[in-house]
Structure formats: structure tokens, C-alpha cells
N, C-alpha and C positions, 0 to 999 in steps of 0.2 A: 486532463492531468490526473484527477482522482478517478480510479476505476474500481468498481466493486468486484472483489474476487470471491473465490469459492468458499462457502461455508464448510463446516466439518462434514464428514461422510454421513450419508443418510442411513437410517435404520434398516435392518434386514440385509446388510451386506453379506454376512456369512452365509445366509440361506441362498442368496443369489449366486454367490461364488461356487456353491456346491452343484449348481446346475450348469449345463453347457452355456457357452458364451451366447448372449442374445444376438438376434439378427441385427442388420445394419439400421433398420428403422428404430430399434430400441437404443442403439448406440448414438444415433444422430437425429433425435426427434426435433422437428422444426420449432417446437415451443421453447427450446433452450434460449436463454437471453442472448447468448453469443450470436445466434442467427439474426436476431433483430438489430443488434448493435453493429455487427460487421456487414450486414446487408445494406447499409446506407452508403457505402463507398465502393468504387470499382475494385480497389485493391483488397478490400474486405471480402467482396463477393468472390474474387478470384481465389483467395485463400480458402474460403469455405468450400469452393468447388473441389479443391485438392485435399481437403481435410480427411475424408474417409480413406483415401489411398495412403496418406501419411500415417494415419493411425494404424492401418493394417500392416504397413511396412515395419513400423516400430514394434508392433505386437509380435511379428514374426522374428525380427532381428533380436529382440530382447527376451523372447520366449515368455510372453505375458499372457495371463488369463484375465480378460477385461470384465469389469462389472459395469452396471448402468452408470452413465455420466452423472456427475453432480450438477445440480441446478444453481446458477447464480453468476457465473463468470461473464463479463461483457466482452472480453477479447481473448478468452482462452477456452479450450475444451479440456475438461478435467474428469478423470474417472479413477475409482479405486481399482487396483489390480492385485492379482496373486502372482508371486514370483516363482521361478522354477523350484526353489527349495521349500515352497509353501508359505513363505513370508508375505507380509502385506506391504503395499506401497501405493503411491498415487502417480499416475501418468498425467502430465500437463503439457499440452501443445498450444502454443501461443501465436497469435497473429504477429508477424515480425514487426517490431517497432522499437523506437529508441529506448523507451523506459524499461523494456524487457531484456535488452541486450546484456545487461550486467548481472542478471539474477543468479545465474550459475556461478559466476565469479564470486559474488558475495557469499552464497551458501557454502562454497568450498572454503572460503576464508574463515567463516564462522565455525565450520566443522561441528555443528550441532550445539554450540554454546549459545543458547537462547533462540535458536531457529531450527527448523527441520533439517535433517541431514540430506545432502545431495548424494544419490546413489548412481545415477548415470545422467549423461548430458549429450545431446546432439545439437551442436551449435548451428548447423545449417538449417535444421528444421525447427529451431526454437522449441525443442522438446526436452523436458526434464522428467526424471524418475526420482521421486523424493519420498522420504519417510512419511508414513501415514500417521496422522494424529487421531487417536482413539481415546475417549469417545468423540472428540472433535467439537466440543461446545465452544461457542464464541465467547470471548471475555465480556462483551456487552450484554450477553444473555445470562451471565452468572448472577446468582442471588447475593453474592458478597457485597458489603457496603462499598460505596464509591472509593473511599480512601484506601481500602484494602486492595481493590482492583488496580488502582493507580500505582500502589507500591509494588504489587506483583509485576506489573508491566515495566516499571522502572528497573526492577531486577533483571528482566530480560534485556533491556536496553544496555545496561552496564556490561552484560556479557557480549552483546553485539559490538559495542564500542571498544572492547578490550582486544579485539582481534587485530593482528598486524595487517596493515594495508597491503593489498596485492600490488604487483609491479605497476610502475607508472604506465598510464594509458589503458589499463584494463577496465577502469571505471571512470566515469566523468567526474569532474570537480564541481562541487556545490557552487563555488564562485563563478565558474563559467556559465552554468545553467541559469543561475539567478541573474547574472548580467544580461543574458538574453531575455529573461522574463521582465526585467526592468525596462529594457527597450520596448518590449511589446506592450507593457502597461502604458507607457507614454504614447506610443503610436496609436493604440486603441482609444485612449482618452481623446486624443486630437481628432481622430477619424470619426468616432462614433458620437462624441459629445453626449454621453448618456445622462448628464445632469448630476453626476456624483460630485462630492466635495473636492474641488481641485487641489486644495491644500493637503487633504488626506491622501489623494492619489500621488502627489509629489513625494509625500512622506514614504509611501509604500515603495516607490521606485528607488528612493534614496536608501532605504533600509536594505532592499534587496542587493544593492551594490556594497553597502558599508559593512553589514553584519559578517559576511564571509571573510572580508578583508581584515577584520579585527578579531578573528577567532584566536584563542590562545592555544588551541590544539585541533588536530584533524583526526577524524575517525571514519570508519565505514558506516555511514548512516543507512538506516533501513529505507527511508524515503516515503513510506506510506504506512506509518505505524499507527493505524487506527485499531480499535478494539475488535473489529471484525476479522482482522488479520492476526489475532492471537487466539490460539485454540488449545483446549485441554488435551493432554496426551498421557501416555503411559511412562515413557522414559523420564520425562520431567512433567510436573503438573501443568505447565503451560509452555507453548512454543510459538514462535512467530513464523508466518508464512508470507509468500507473495511480496518480496521486497521490490522496490524501485531504487536500487542502491546508487550511492555516489560517495565520494570522499570529501569531507569538509567538516564544518562546524557542527558539533553534536547538538547544539541548540536548535538546529533545523527540525529535529525529529519529533519532539513531544506534542506539538500542537494538535494533530488529529486525535490523539488519545485523550487529551484534556477536553477537547471540544465535544467528543462523542460519549464519553463516560457520563451517564446520568444527565445528559442534555442540560448543561449549566444555564443556557440562555432561556430555558423554560422556567427557571426560578423567578419569583417576583422581582428580585434585584440580583442580577448575576455577578455584580462586582465583588461583593464579599466572598461569594462562593468561589469565583475564579481566583481571587487573591489568595485564599487559603490553599487552593489546589496547586497553583503555580508554586507557592512556597513549599508545599509538601513534596512535589516532584523534584523541584530544584535542589532541595536538601538531600533527597535520596540519590541524586545524580551528580552532586557537587557542581551544580551550575548556578548561575545568577538568575533569580526569578524575573527580574526586569528584562534580562536578555531573552529569556524564553517568551515573555509577553511581546517583546519587539518582533521576534521571529513570527509569532502568531499573527500580529498585525500585518506584517509584510506579506505573509502567505495568503491571508484573507483578502487583502486588497488586490493581489494578483488574481485570485479566484473571482473576485467581483468583476474585473475587467474581462476575464475569460467568459463569464456569464453574459456580459453585454455583447461580446463578439459572437456569441452563439444564440442571440435573440432572446435572452432571459434578463432583460433590464430590471424587472422587479426583484428577481432573485439576487442580482448584483446589488441592488439597493439595500436589501436585508444584510448582505455580506458587509457592505460599507458601514452599516450601523454597528455591526459586531466589531469591525475594525476600529471604529472610534472608541469603543469601550476598551479594547485591548491596548490601543495607543495610550489611553489615559492611565492604564495600569502600568505600562512600561515607562511612563514619564517622558515620552518623546513627542 
């Protein structure tokens, strides 16, 4: 579910772009994380085999000058490019999968309000040409205090949520996806018997079904709004990248941001820290802090069962402990 995406562009880009395009060994080094991640499955290996040809075709068709690929994506190949007019952009080619299918749709709907602009899109090849963020610092690396970072990110979310929804069927519904997750939570708990609190697991499945159904509004949610997906830029101080968009309850979005800014669970007592931060973000977004906490609990419980199904029961146990704290903050 959660995939680490590309950090901001690496230093020395301008110097690299002044030289001829690097050879293929430089464009597709085997040490890129995408090779390790995608090499685990037959479909991933098949996609990797065709990746150089795909990139070459896009380079020729879109008349791009390629820089060295960025390090970090687990299911995408990403590189800075120079456009025919000398402008800068980023080429992203993604392994075809469900969560990536709506990325271009959302970027087009947002039209640069809170997120990078979409410049070109090849639906069949899961390829995007998008605005480049420079200097590309991740929000979680910023020296700004946690509260300031949270408010900056909340401002981006308000912009994303203000966009009109695309036509029906262009993006999945949060309600439909979470109903599937609720079924998987229950199936995994029954099949794996990982020793997690059964009452808490039942709560997570219930919230995944009830929260989308009780939303008072629906928006285009980012879907993976963690601070690593918020980069410093020129056009605006910060912009979001790499959405996994859906249409539904805006309360779905803030938890990855709240979880990862300044690692609240590393504080001696995370409850007052989280309580203050949920209140801060909820006020900035005109949301109910208890509802944001409930969404956080639901998503964390789902992730705990995902961990168990992928052989990481201890990791899931840690997630369940976090979920218990979040459920208590939500009062559910």
C-alpha cells in the first residue's frame, strides 16, 4: 500500500544536463531501488525488461534530454529531463498497477494548485512528464518547527481538496477501496491469527466501512500525503507529488503527514503531542479532530494486517499499539 517515492532532484543536475545523455548503464543502474522491488515478481521483472525501450521511445517522442535517474522509487523509474525549449521537467515511468492508474487524472484536476503540474501523459505506458520541483527538499527534512510544517502541508491539502472532481469512473471511490480493505482485514485476521487484539481489529474493519459512508463531503484525496511527497519548489514554496488519488472523505488524507512529521511516537508520551497536532491540522482544514484520529486508527489497523500477511508480525504488533493510542484519541 505505502510505496516510498522519489525524493527531490539530486545536486549537480545542471552540470549533467550540459553534457551528452549518459549511456544506458547510467540510466538504468542495477542499484536503483526499483530493480530490487520490482524484481521480486514475474510481472515486475517483465516490466523492468521493457523499461529501457519504453524510456527510449518516450525520449524520442517527447524530444527529451535525460539526466541521471533519481534514487528512491520502489515501483517507478524517475529522471530529470530538459525539454525542447530548455525548460526543466521530470519523467516518471511507473510499473502498471491500480494505485498509479489515477495519478494523471488527479494532477490534471488539481492543475498545479498544491501539486506539481502535469505536462504530458501516456496512459498505456504509465508515463508522466511533470513539473520539476527545485530545490526539491522534502518537507520532513525541513528545519521548520513541526507545527509550521503541518500548517504548510495543510495549506496544500486545502488546495487539492478544492478541485472539482473529475467525471465519474475516472478515479476510484474511497468507500469502495476501504470496503475491500475491511474484508481483507477480517480475512487476514481469521487466516493468520497473528495474536492481535481482536476487538481492535474489529474496530478497524468497522471504521473502514463506516467512515466513508458518513462523510459530509467528498473531494479528490491525495492518498499518500506523507512529508516525503511534499517538495520545495520555485513556483510555490511547496508542492505535492506522487498521489494515489481517490474520491471521498477528506479525513482519509492527513494521517501519513501527522504520523511522520517529527515522529510523534518517539516522544515519551505521544498522546498529548498527537492530540495537539490533530487539533492543529483539523482546525486548519475545517475537519473534526476525532474523525481524523478515527481515520488514523483505521488505516493503521489495516496496515498491521498487511504486515502480518507479508510475514512481519512484529511490525504489525507495533502498528496495533499505535492504533490503540489513536482509537483512544478518537474516542471509539
